[in-house]
PAZA-903084 format. One record per atom (N, C-alpha, C): residue in three letters; z, x, y. Coordinates in steps of 0.2 Angstrom, whole numbers, padded with zeros to 4 digits, always signed. Layout:
N
ALAZXY ...
This chain:
299
MET+0000+0004-0006 MET+0000+0000+0000 MET+0000+0004+0006 THR-0004+0003+0011 THR-0005+0007+0017 THR+0000+0004+0022 ARG+0004+0008+0025 ARG+0009+0006+0030 ARG+0006+0008+0037 GLN+0006+0003+0042 GLN+0003+0005+0049 GLN+0008+0009+0052 ALA+0005+0014+0056 ALA+0009+0018+0060 ALA+0006+0019+0067 SER+0010+0019+0072 SER+0007+0020+0079 SER+0009+0027+0081 SER+0004+0031+0084 SER+0005+0038+0086 SER+0005+0039+0093 ALA+0004+0034+0097 ALA+0004+0035+0105 ALA+0011+0038+0107 GLY+0010+0044+0109 GLY+0016+0047+0112 GLY+0022+0049+0107 ALA+0020+0049+0101 ALA+0025+0050+0096 ALA+0028+0057+0096 THR+0034+0058+0095 THR+0037+0064+0095 THR+0038+0066+0087 VAL+0040+0073+0087 VAL+0042+0075+0080 VAL+0048+0071+0077 SER+0053+0069+0082 SER+0058+0065+0079 SER+0056+0058+0077 ASP+0051+0055+0080 ASP+0048+0049+0078 ASP+0045+0050+0071 ALA+0041+0055+0070 ALA+0038+0056+0064 ALA+0043+0057+0058 VAL+0048+0060+0060 VAL+0054+0061+0055 VAL+0057+0054+0053 ALA+0058+0050+0058 ALA+0061+0044+0057 ALA+0057+0039+0053 ARG+0050+0039+0055 ARG+0045+0035+0051 ARG+0045+0037+0044 THR+0044+0044+0043 THR+0044+0046+0036 THR+0050+0045+0032 THR+0056+0045+0035 THR+0062+0043+0032 THR+0061+0036+0029 ALA+0059+0032+0034 ALA+0059+0025+0032 ALA+0054+0023+0026 VAL+0048+0027+0026 VAL+0043+0026+0021 VAL+0046+0029+0014 LEU+0050+0034+0014 LEU+0052+0037+0008 LEU+0058+0034+0006 HIS+0062+0031+0010 HIS+0068+0028+0008 HIS+0068+0024+0001 PRO+0063+0019+0001 PRO+0063+0015-0005 PRO+0063+0019-0012 SER+0060+0025-0012 SER+0059+0029-0018 SER+0064+0034-0018 LEU+0067+0037-0013 LEU+0071+0043-0013 LEU+0078+0041-0011 GLY+0079+0036-0008 GLY+0086+0034-0006 GLY+0089+0039-0001 PRO+0095+0041-0002 PRO+0099+0046+0002 PRO+0095+0053+0003 LEU+0091+0054-0001 LEU+0087+0061-0001 LEU+0081+0060+0004 ALA+0080+0054+0006 ALA+0074+0053+0010 ALA+0074+0057+0017 ALA+0079+0057+0020 ALA+0080+0060+0027 ALA+0078+0068+0026 GLY+0081+0071+0022 GLY+0080+0078+0021 GLY+0073+0080+0019 GLU+0070+0076+0014 GLU+0063+0077+0012 GLU+0058+0075+0018 ALA+0060+0070+0022 ALA+0056+0069+0028 ALA+0055+0075+0032 ARG+0061+0078+0034 ARG+0060+0084+0038 ARG+0056+0089+0035 GLU+0057+0090+0028 GLU+0053+0095+0025 GLU+0046+0094+0025 LEU+0044+0087+0024 LEU+0037+0085+0024 LEU+0034+0086+0031 VAL+0038+0084+0036 VAL+0035+0085+0043 VAL+0034+0093+0044 ALA+0038+0097+0042 ALA+0038+0104+0044 ALA+0032+0107+0040 ALA+0031+0105+0033 ALA+0026+0107+0029 ALA+0019+0105+0032 VAL+0018+0099+0034 VAL+0012+0097+0037 VAL+0010+0101+0043 MET+0015+0102+0047 MET+0014+0106+0053 MET+0014+0113+0052 ARG+0015+0116+0046 ARG+0015+0123+0044 ARG+0020+0126+0048 GLN+0026+0124+0048 GLN+0032+0126+0052 GLN+0038+0127+0047 PRO+0043+0131+0049 PRO+0049+0132+0044 PRO+0052+0126+0043 ARG+0057+0125+0038 ARG+0060+0119+0037 ARG+0064+0116+0042 PHE+0067+0121+0046 PHE+0072+0119+0052 PHE+0068+0117+0058 TRP+0062+0117+0058 TRP+0058+0116+0064 TRP+0059+0109+0067 PRO+0058+0104+0062 PRO+0059+0097+0065 PRO+0065+0096+0069 SER+0071+0099+0068 SER+0077+0099+0071 SER+0077+0102+0078 THR+0073+0108+0079 THR+0073+0112+0085 THR+0067+0109+0089 ALA+0062+0105+0086 ALA+0057+0103+0090 ALA+0056+0095+0091 ALA+0062+0092+0090 ALA+0063+0085+0089 ALA+0059+0081+0095 ALA+0059+0084+0101 ALA+0056+0080+0107 ALA+0049+0082+0108 LEU+0046+0087+0104 LEU+0039+0088+0105 LEU+0035+0082+0103 VAL+0030+0081+0108 VAL+0025+0076+0107 VAL+0019+0078+0103 LEU+0018+0074+0097 LEU+0013+0076+0093 LEU+0006+0073+0095 ALA+0001+0077+0093 ALA-0006+0075+0094 ALA-0007+0069+0089 PRO-0011+0064+0091 PRO-0012+0058+0087 PRO-0014+0060+0080 GLU-0019+0066+0079 GLU-0021+0068+0073 GLU-0015+0071+0069 GLU-0011+0074+0072 GLU-0005+0077+0068 GLU+0000+0072+0066 PHE+0001+0066+0070 PHE+0005+0061+0067 PHE+0002+0057+0062 ALA-0005+0057+0062 ALA-0009+0053+0057 ALA-0008+0057+0050 ALA-0009+0064+0051 ALA-0008+0068+0045 ALA-0001+0068+0041 ILE+0004+0067+0046 ILE+0011+0067+0043 ILE+0011+0060+0040 ALA+0008+0055+0043 ALA+0009+0048+0040 ALA+0005+0048+0033 GLN-0001+0051+0033 GLN-0004+0051+0026 GLN+0000+0055+0021 ALA+0003+0060+0023 ALA+0007+0064+0018 ALA+0013+0060+0015 ALA+0016+0056+0020 ALA+0021+0052+0018 ALA+0019+0046+0013 GLU+0013+0043+0014 GLU+0011+0038+0010 GLU+0010+0041+0003 ARG+0007+0047+0002 ARG+0006+0050-0004 ARG+0012+0052-0008 ARG+0017+0054-0004 ARG+0024+0056-0007 ARG+0027+0049-0009 ALA+0027+0044-0005 ALA+0030+0037-0007 ALA+0026+0034-0013 ASP+0020+0036-0014 ASP+0017+0034-0020 ASP+0018+0038-0026 GLY+0022+0043-0026 GLY+0024+0047-0031 GLY+0022+0054-0032 ALA+0017+0056-0028 ALA+0014+0062-0028 ALA+0020+0068-0027 PRO+0020+0073-0031 PRO+0024+0079-0029 PRO+0023+0081-0022 LEU+0029+0084-0019 LEU+0028+0085-0012 LEU+0023+0090-0010 ALA+0021+0095-0014 ALA+0016+0100-0013 ALA+0009+0096-0012 TYR+0008+0091-0017 TYR+0002+0088-0017 TYR+0002+0083-0011 ALA+0007+0080-0009 ALA+0008+0076-0003 ALA+0006+0079+0003 VAL+0008+0085+0004 VAL+0007+0089+0010 VAL+0001+0094+0010 ARG-0002+0094+0004 ARG-0008+0098+0003 ARG-0006+0106+0004 SER+0000+0108+0003 SER+0001+0115+0003 SER+0008+0117-0001 ALA+0008+0123-0003 ALA+0014+0126-0007 ALA+0015+0133-0005 PRO+0021+0135-0004 PRO+0023+0142-0002 PRO+0022+0146-0009 PHE+0020+0152-0008 PHE+0020+0157-0014 PHE+0021+0164-0011 ARG+0027+0166-0012 ARG+0030+0172-0009 ARG+0029+0172-0001 ALA+0025+0176+0002 ALA+0024+0176+0009 ALA+0018+0172+0011 LEU+0014+0169+0006 LEU+0008+0165+0007 LEU+0010+0157+0008 THR+0006+0154+0011 THR+0005+0147+0011 THR-0001+0145+0008 LEU-0001+0141+0003 LEU-0008+0140-0001 LEU-0009+0133+0000 TYR-0016+0131+0000 TYR-0018+0124+0000 TYR-0018+0122-0008 VAL-0015+0117-0009 VAL-0015+0114-0016 VAL-0017+0106-0016 ASP-0020+0104-0021 ASP-0021+0097-0022 ASP-0021+0096-0030 GLU-0022+0090-0032 GLU-0022+0088-0039 GLU-0026+0092-0043 ARG-0031+0096-0041 ARG-0035+0099-0045 ARG-0032+0106-0048 VAL-0026+0108-0045 VAL-0023+0114-0048 VAL-0016+0113-0049 LEU-0013+0117-0053 LEU-0006+0117-0054 LEU-0002+0120-0048 ILE+0004+0117-0047 ILE+0008+0119-0041 ILE+0011+0125-0043 PRO+0010+0131-0039 PRO+0013+0137-0040 PRO+0021+0136-0041 ARG+0024+0140-0046 ARG+0031+0140-0047 ARG+0035+0146-0045 PRO+0041+0146-0043 PRO+0045+0152-0041 PRO+0045+0157-0047 GLU+0045+0155-0053 GLU+0045+0160-0058 GLU+0039+0164-0058 THR+0033+0162-0056 THR+0027+0166-0055 THR+0028+0170-0049 GLU+0031+0168-0044 GLU+0033+0173-0039 GLU+0036+0179-0041 TYR+0041+0178-0046 TYR+0045+0184-0049 TYR+0040+0188-0053 LEU+0036+0185-0057 LEU+0031+0189-0060 LEU+0027+0194-0056 VAL+0025+0192-0050 VAL+0022+0197-0046 VAL+0027+0202-0044 ASP+0033+0201-0042 ASP+0038+0206-0041 ASP+0038+0211-0047 LEU+0038+0209-0053 LEU+0039+0213-0059 LEU+0033+0218-0059 ILE+0027+0215-0058 ILE+0021+0219-0058 ILE+0021+0224-0053 LEU+0022+0222-0047 LEU+0022+0227-0041 LEU+0027+0233-0042 ALA+0032+0232-0046 ALA+0037+0237-0048 ALA+0035+0242-0053 THR+0030+0240-0057 THR+0027+0245-0062 THR+0023+0250-0059 PRO+0022+0256-0063 PRO+0018+0261-0060 PRO+0011+0259-0059 GLN+0008+0254-0064 GLN+0002+0252-0063 GLN+0001+0247-0057 GLY+0006+0243-0056 GLY+0006+0239-0050 GLY+0006+0243-0043 ARG+0009+0249-0043 ARG+0010+0253-0037 ARG+0003+0257-0036 ALA+0000+0259-0042 ALA-0006+0263-0041 ALA-0012+0260-0039 GLY-0013+0254-0039 GLY-0019+0250-0036 GLY-0024+0250-0041 GLY-0030+0251-0039 GLY-0036+0250-0044 GLY-0039+0243-0044 VAL-0040+0241-0050 VAL-0042+0234-0052 VAL-0037+0230-0055 ALA-0036+0224-0052 ALA-0032+0219-0055 ALA-0036+0213-0057 VAL-0034+0210-0063 VAL-0038+0204-0065 VAL-0032+0198-0066 ASP-0034+0192-0064 ASP-0029+0187-0065 ASP-0033+0181-0068 VAL-0031+0180-0074 VAL-0035+0175-0079 VAL-0031+0168-0078 GLY-0035+0163-0077 GLY-0032+0157-0076 GLY-0029+0156-0069 THR-0033+0158-0064 THR-0030+0159-0057 THR-0027+0153-0054 GLY-0030+0147-0055 GLY-0028+0141-0052 GLY-0029+0141-0045 THR-0023+0141-0041 THR-0024+0141-0033 THR-0026+0148-0031 GLY-0026+0153-0035 GLY-0027+0160-0033 GLY-0021+0163-0031 ALA-0015+0160-0033 ALA-0008+0163-0031 ALA-0007+0170-0033 ILE-0007+0171-0039 ILE-0006+0178-0041 ILE-0011+0183-0039 ALA-0017+0181-0039 ALA-0023+0186-0037 ALA-0022+0187-0029 LEU-0020+0182-0025 LEU-0020+0183-0018 LEU-0014+0187-0016 ALA-0008+0186-0020 ALA-0002+0189-0019 ALA-0003+0197-0020 LEU-0007+0198-0026 LEU-0008+0205-0027 LEU-0013+0208-0022 ALA-0017+0204-0020 ALA-0022+0207-0015 ALA-0019+0208-0008 THR-0014+0205-0006 THR-0011+0205+0000 THR-0005+0210+0000 GLU-0001+0210-0005 GLU+0005+0214-0006 GLU+0004+0221-0009 GLY-0001+0221-0014 GLY-0002+0227-0018 GLY-0007+0232-0014 SER-0009+0237-0018 SER-0014+0242-0015 SER-0020+0242-0019 PHE-0022+0236-0023 PHE-0028+0235-0027 PHE-0034+0235-0022 GLY-0039+0239-0024 GLY-0045+0239-0021 GLY-0049+0233-0022 ARG-0048+0231-0028 ARG-0052+0225-0031 ARG-0048+0221-0035 VAL-0048+0214-0034 VAL-0045+0209-0038 VAL-0050+0204-0040 VAL-0050+0203-0047 VAL-0055+0198-0050 VAL-0051+0192-0053 ALA-0052+0186-0051 ALA-0049+0180-0053 ALA-0053+0176-0057 SER-0051+0173-0062 SER-0056+0169-0066 SER-0052+0162-0068 ASP-0056+0157-0069 ASP-0053+0151-0072 ASP-0058+0147-0075 VAL-0056+0143-0080 VAL-0061+0139-0084 VAL-0063+0132-0080 SER-0059+0131-0074 SER-0060+0125-0070 SER-0064+0126-0064 ALA-0070+0123-0063 ALA-0074+0124-0057 ALA-0070+0121-0051 ASP-0066+0116-0052 ASP-0061+0114-0047 ASP-0056+0119-0044 ALA-0053+0122-0049 ALA-0048+0127-0048 ALA-0051+0133-0044 ILE-0057+0135-0046 ILE-0061+0140-0042 ILE-0062+0138-0035 ALA-0064+0132-0034 ALA-0065+0130-0027 ALA-0059+0130-0023 VAL-0053+0128-0026 VAL-0047+0129-0022 VAL-0045+0136-0021 ALA-0046+0140-0026 ALA-0044+0147-0025 ALA-0048+0151-0020 ARG-0055+0149-0020 ARG-0059+0152-0015 ARG-0057+0149-0008 GLU-0055+0143-0007 GLU-0053+0141+0000 GLU-0047+0145+0002 ASN-0042+0146-0003 ASN-0036+0150-0001 ASN-0038+0157+0001 ALA-0043+0160-0003 ALA-0045+0167-0001 ALA-0048+0167+0006 ARG-0052+0161+0008 ARG-0055+0161+0014 ARG-0050+0161+0020 ARG-0045+0157+0019 ARG-0039+0156+0024 ARG-0035+0162+0025 LEU-0035+0166+0019 LEU-0031+0172+0020 LEU-0035+0179+0020 ALA-0041+0178+0022 ALA-0046+0184+0022 ALA-0043+0189+0026 ALA-0040+0188+0032 ALA-0038+0193+0036 ALA-0032+0197+0033 SER-0029+0195+0028 SER-0023+0198+0026 SER-0024+0202+0019 LEU-0031+0202+0017 LEU-0032+0205+0010 LEU-0033+0212+0011 VAL-0030+0216+0006 VAL-0031+0223+0007 VAL-0037+0225+0004 GLY-0039+0223-0002 GLY-0046+0224-0005 GLY-0050+0218-0006 THR-0055+0219-0010 THR-0060+0213-0011 THR-0057+0208-0017 VAL-0058+0202-0016 VAL-0056+0197-0021 VAL-0062+0193-0023 GLU-0064+0193-0029 GLU-0069+0189-0032 GLU-0067+0184-0037 PHE-0071+0178-0038 PHE-0069+0173-0042 PHE-0075+0172-0047 ARG-0073+0171-0053 ARG-0078+0169-0059 ARG-0075+0164-0063 MET-0080+0160-0065 MET-0078+0154-0069 MET-0080+0155-0076 GLY-0075+0153-0081 GLY-0077+0154-0088 GLY-0070+0154-0092 GLU-0071+0153-0098 GLU-0065+0152-0102 GLU-0062+0159-0104 ALA-0055+0159-0103 ALA-0051+0165-0105 ALA-0055+0172-0102 LEU-0056+0177-0106 LEU-0059+0183-0104 LEU-0067+0183-0104 ALA-0070+0177-0106 ALA-0077+0177-0106 ALA-0081+0179-0100 PRO-0079+0178-0094 PRO-0083+0180-0088 PRO-0081+0187-0086 LEU-0078+0191-0090 LEU-0075+0198-0088 LEU-0078+0203-0092 GLY-0084+0202-0095 GLY-0087+0207-0100 GLY-0089+0213-0097 ASP-0090+0213-0090 ASP-0093+0220-0087 ASP-0087+0224-0085 LEU-0081+0222-0086 LEU-0075+0226-0084 LEU-0072+0230-0090 VAL-0076+0232-0095 VAL-0073+0235-0101 VAL-0070+0242-0098 HIS-0064+0243-0101 HIS-0060+0249-0099 HIS-0060+0251-0092 SER-0059+0246-0087 SER-0059+0247-0080 SER-0053+0244-0077 VAL-0049+0240-0080 VAL-0044+0236-0077 VAL-0037+0240-0078 ASP-0034+0240-0072 ASP-0027+0243-0072 ASP-0022+0238-0073 VAL-0022+0232-0071 VAL-0017+0227-0072 VAL-0021+0220-0074 LEU-0020+0217-0080 LEU-0022+0211-0082 LEU-0016+0206-0082 VAL-0016+0201-0078 VAL-0011+0196-0078 VAL-0013+0189-0079 SER-0009+0185-0082 SER-0011+0178-0084 SER-0005+0174-0084 ASN-0005+0168-0081 ASN+0000+0163-0082 ASN-0004+0157-0085 PRO-0006+0157-0091 PRO-0010+0152-0095 PRO-0007+0146-0096 PRO-0010+0141-0098 PRO-0007+0135-0101 PRO-0003+0137-0107 TYR+0003+0135-0108 TYR+0007+0137-0114 TYR+0011+0131-0117 ILE+0010+0125-0115 ILE+0013+0119-0117 ILE+0009+0116-0123 ALA+0012+0114-0129 ALA+0009+0111-0134 ALA+0007+0104-0132 PHE+0002+0101-0135 PHE+0000+0094-0133 PHE+0006+0089-0135 ALA+0009+0091-0140 ALA+0014+0086-0142 ALA+0020+0086-0137 GLU+0021+0091-0133 GLU+0026+0092-0129 GLU+0025+0089-0122 VAL+0019+0087-0121 VAL+0017+0084-0114 VAL+0021+0078-0112 PRO+0022+0073-0117 PRO+0026+0067-0115 PRO+0033+0069-0113 GLU+0035+0075-0115 GLU+0042+0076-0113 GLU+0043+0079-0106 LEU+0037+0081-0103 LEU+0037+0084-0096 LEU+0040+0079-0091 PRO+0043+0081-0086 PRO+0044+0077-0080 PRO+0038+0073-0078 ALA+0039+0067-0076 ALA+0034+0063-0074 ALA+0030+0066-0068 SER+0033+0069-0063 SER+0030+0073-0058 SER+0025+0078-0060 VAL+0026+0081-0066 VAL+0022+0086-0069 VAL+0017+0082-0073 ARG+0019+0078-0078 ARG+0015+0075-0083 ARG+0009+0070-0080 ASP+0011+0067-0075 ASP+0007+0062-0072 ASP+0003+0064-0066 TRP+0004+0070-0064 TRP+0000+0072-0058 TRP-0003+0079-0059 GLU-0001+0084-0063 GLU-0004+0090-0063 GLU-0009+0090-0068 PRO-0014+0095-0067 PRO-0020+0094-0072 PRO-0019+0096-0079 PRO-0020+0092-0084 PRO-0018+0094-0091 PRO-0021+0100-0093 LEU-0027+0102-0091 LEU-0030+0108-0093 LEU-0026+0114-0091 ALA-0022+0114-0086 ALA-0018+0120-0084 ALA-0011+0120-0087 LEU-0010+0114-0090 LEU-0003+0114-0093 LEU-0003+0115-0101 ALA-0007+0112-0105 ALA-0007+0112-0112 ALA-0013+0115-0115 CYS-0013+0117-0121 CYS-0018+0120-0125 CYS-0017+0119-0132 PRO-0022+0120-0137 PRO-0021+0120-0144 PRO-0016+0125-0147 ASP-0016+0125-0153 ASP-0012+0130-0157 ASP-0005+0131-0154 GLU-0001+0125-0153 GLU+0006+0124-0151 GLU+0006+0128-0144 GLY+0001+0127-0140 GLY+0002+0130-0134 GLY+0000+0138-0133 LEU-0002+0140-0139 LEU-0004+0148-0139 LEU-0011+0150-0139 ALA-0016+0145-0139 ALA-0023+0146-0140 ALA-0025+0151-0134 VAL-0024+0149-0128 VAL-0027+0153-0123 VAL-0023+0160-0122 THR-0017+0160-0123 THR-0013+0167-0124 THR-0016+0171-0129 ARG-0018+0168-0135 ARG-0020+0172-0141 ARG-0027+0175-0139 ALA-0031+0171-0135 ALA-0038+0173-0133 ALA-0037+0179-0128 ILE-0033+0179-0124 ILE-0032+0184-0119 ILE-0029+0190-0122 VAL-0024+0190-0127 VAL-0021+0195-0130 VAL-0027+0199-0134 GLY-0031+0195-0138 GLY-0036+0197-0142 GLY-0041+0202-0139 GLY-0042+0200-0132 GLY-0048+0204-0129 GLY-0045+0209-0123 ALA-0039+0208-0122 ALA-0036+0212-0116 ALA-0037+0220-0117 GLY-0036+0222-0123 GLY-0036+0229-0124 GLY-0043+0232-0123 ALA-0048+0228-0123 ALA-0055+0231-0122 ALA-0056+0231-0115 LEU-0053+0228-0111 LEU-0054+0228-0103 LEU-0049+0233-0100 LEU-0043+0234-0102 LEU-0039+0238-0099 LEU-0040+0246-0100 ARG-0039+0249-0095 ARG-0039+0257-0095 ARG-0034+0259-0100 PRO-0034+0265-0102 PRO-0028+0268-0105 PRO-0022+0268-0100 GLY-0017+0266-0103 GLY-0011+0266-0098 GLY-0011+0259-0094 GLY-0016+0255-0095 GLY-0016+0249-0091 GLY-0011+0244-0093 LEU-0009+0239-0089 LEU-0004+0234-0090 LEU-0006+0227-0092 LEU-0004+0224-0097 LEU-0005+0217-0098 LEU+0002+0213-0096 ALA+0001+0208-0092 ALA+0007+0205-0090 ALA+0006+0197-0091 LEU+0010+0194-0095 LEU+0009+0187-0097 LEU+0015+0183-0095 GLU+0014+0177-0093 GLU+0020+0172-0092 GLU+0019+0167-0098 THR+0025+0165-0100 THR+0025+0160-0105 THR+0032+0156-0104 ASP+0034+0153-0109 ASP+0041+0150-0108 ASP+0046+0153-0113 SER+0052+0151-0113 SER+0057+0154-0117 SER+0057+0153-0124 ARG+0053+0147-0126 ARG+0052+0145-0133 ARG+0047+0150-0136 ARG+0043+0153-0132 ARG+0037+0156-0135 ARG+0037+0164-0133 ALA+0041+0166-0129 ALA+0041+0173-0127 ALA+0041+0178-0133 ARG+0045+0177-0138 ARG+0046+0181-0143 ARG+0040+0181-0148 ALA+0037+0175-0149 ALA+0031+0174-0153 ALA+0025+0177-0149 VAL+0025+0177-0142 VAL+0019+0180-0139 VAL+0020+0188-0140 ALA+0026+0190-0139 ALA+0027+0198-0140 ALA+0025+0200-0147 ARG+0027+0196-0152 ARG+0024+0198-0159 ARG+0017+0198-0159 MET+0014+0193-0156 MET+0006+0193-0156 MET+0003+0199-0153 VAL+0006+0201-0147 VAL+0004+0207-0144 VAL+0005+0213-0149 GLU+0011+0214-0152 GLU+0012+0220-0156 GLU+0007+0220-0162 GLN+0006+0214-0165 GLN+0002+0214-0171 GLN-0005+0215-0169 GLY-0007+0214-0163 GLY-0014+0215-0161 GLY-0016+0222-0162 GLY-0011+0227-0161 GLY-0012+0234-0162 GLY-0015+0238-0156 ASP-0017+0234-0150 ASP-0020+0237-0144 ASP-0015+0240-0139 PHE-0009+0239-0141 PHE-0004+0241-0136 PHE+0002+0245-0139 GLY+0005+0249-0134 GLY+0011+0253-0137 GLY+0017+0249-0135 GLU+0020+0251-0130 GLU+0027+0247-0128 GLU+0025+0240-0126 VAL+0029+0236-0129 VAL+0029+0228-0128 VAL+0036+0226-0126 ARG+0037+0223-0120 ARG+0043+0221-0117 ARG+0043+0213-0116 VAL+0049+0210-0118 VAL+0050+0203-0116 VAL+0055+0204-0110 LEU+0053+0201-0104 LEU+0057+0201-0098 LEU+0059+0194-0096 SER+0065+0193-0093 SER+0068+0187-0091 SER+0066+0185-0084 ASP+0067+0179-0082 ASP+0066+0176-0076 ASP+0073+0177-0072 LEU+0073+0174-0066 LEU+0079+0175-0062 LEU+0085+0170-0065 THR+0083+0166-0069 THR+0088+0161-0072 THR+0091+0164-0079 GLY+0088+0170-0081 GLY+0090+0173-0087 GLY+0086+0171-0093 ARG+0081+0167-0092 ARG+0077+0164-0098 ARG+0071+0169-0099 GLU+0070+0171-0105 GLU+0064+0175-0107 GLU+0058+0171-0106 ARG+0054+0175-0101 ARG+0048+0171-0099 ARG+0042+0175-0099 PHE+0042+0182-0098 PHE+0037+0186-0097 PHE+0036+0191-0103 VAL+0030+0193-0104 VAL+0029+0198-0109 VAL+0024+0204-0106 PHE+0027+0210-0106 PHE+0023+0215-0103 PHE+0021+0220-0108 ALA+0015+0223-0108 ALA+0013+0228-0113 ALA+0008+0233-0110 THR+0009+0239-0112 THR+0005+0244-0110 THR+0000+0247-0115 ARG-0006+0248-0113 ARG-0011+0251-0117 ARG-0010+0258-0118 PRO-0010+0261-0124 PRO-0008+0268-0125 PRO-0013+0272-0121 MET-0011+0278-0119 MET-0015+0283-0115 MET-0020+0286-0121 ALA-0026+0288-0118 ALA-0030+0291-0123 ALA-0028+0297-0126 ASN-0029+0299-0132 ASN-0027+0305-0135 ASN-0031+0311-0132 ARG-0027+0316-0131 ARG-0030+0322-0127 ARG-0031+0328-0133 
């Protein structure tokens, strides 16, 4: 249902009040806080901004954008989809229902990569299943990589990632390119030339999808959430071909969930392409990441 809004001379305070009223039926006492967050996000300002800029008069198009975001949120859309943006480390990314919303756990994955010798050395980084482009663009803005290649099976995701790269072009350290294809299929020209290969692939089993929160299950793209083989099919494809792409000493960095981390580590070990294999925990202490290093060439 569309709710009418008047924007003539409306202030930030007016926008917060109207958004609170729109959200209250679904969010109750949480509506006021989320209204401030929503207004700040649409205006690309810090969370506290609505309080300090309460008397600022909004342009009609700004008020309309806030009203539209409030409608989407009231209809059940996750906040990031409602405001069409999500924070990721120092970046603000465009997001919509075509891509998975970036998670804080994945922000920490970037921290872990940048703390490794391979992450500090630069060279070539590859992000498989890039979605919004979050990992690729974080590596391209915070790291010293001269080249970042990002791939995804979804043409929609590639379109969103390219838009984010366009918006962040001034901040990129090296080049960023996008390729469409399944798993490692579009990366055949990178044999033994990659320093870091990272992926946050779909890792949920199809049978587990009904158990996900409605905000995830009903809104985020299924292709980015779940895959066959109990959620391991895409990871298995990446592990099977990563050794051929990485340089000697190159790093494979995978995100998964706590139920699968040990199984993924065994998969990597059994593949025989890697030496040291480590299971790392996220900031909540849950095993979530698998890091593996390709052995150096024999001298």
